[in-house]
Structures are given as C-alpha cells and as structure tokens.
N, C-alpha and C positions, 0 to 999 in steps of 0.2 A: 626798752620794753615796747614802745610804740612801733619802732622799726621792725622788730620781730613779728608783731601782730600784722603789720602791713605786708611784710614779706610773706607771711603765711597765706594771707588773703590773695596776694598777687600770684603765688604758686597755684592756689586752687583755681583762680580765674583763668590763668593761662592754660593750665592742664585741662580744665573742662572745655575750653574753646578748641583744644586740639583733639578731643575725643572723637569728634565727627570725622576728622581727617584720618585718624588712626583706624577707625572702624571701616571707612571706605577702602583704605589700603589693604586691610585684612580680607575684605570681601573680594577685592580684585586678586589677591594672592590665592585665595581658595578657589577661584575660577580656573586656575592653572591646573597642573597635573599633581594635585595634592589629595591623597585619599587616606582613609583609615584614621589611625591615632594621630598622625601628623595634622590632619585637618581639624580634629577635635582640639588639640592643643593650640593650634593657630587661631581657632575660634575663641579660645579663652584669653587670648592676648589682650583684647580690649578690656576685659575684666581686670587682668593683672595691672594694666596701665592705670585704670581708674583707682584701684586700690593703692598703687604706688603714689599717685598724686594726692590722694586723701591722707595717707600716712605721712608724707613729706610736709604737707600743710599743717597737719595736726602736730607734728613734732616741732616745727618752727614756732607755732603759736604757743605750745606748752612750754617751750624753752623761754619765750618772752614772759609768760605769766609766772614761771618759776623764778626768773631773775627779778621780777617785781615783788615777789613774796606773796602772790595771790593764791598759789597752789603749793602744797608741800611736796616732799620727795616721795 
C-alpha cells in the first residue's frame, strides 16, 4: 500500500516538474510553420500531458488504497 502511494506521489512530482519543459517545447514547435487546427491541437498538448500525469498518479494511488481496503470498488 505504502509503495503504491509513494509511487503515485513520485509520478505526480516528476510529471509536474516536466510540465515546464513540455510547455517550452510546444511554444518552440508552434513558432515553426504550424498554422490552423494543427497549432490549436499542438497548444493543447500541455493540457493533455497534465491530465495524463494526474490520471496516472490518481490511478496508482487508488490502487494502493483499494489494496489496503480503504476504498471500495
């Protein structure tokens, strides 16, 4: 249980520390020859990355709590 909780928190910490790097790379990619819908979708990549990190950390933490019997199915 404790390992899953720590794993979830580490996932969140590493992911949030990488959000700045991902955002910088997205901005530099948009400075190239990207226009229209492709630019809009590229701009949303940071949001999708943050949502993925959040859901991965939440899933690992919930799995640990479920194994400990603290939350139900």
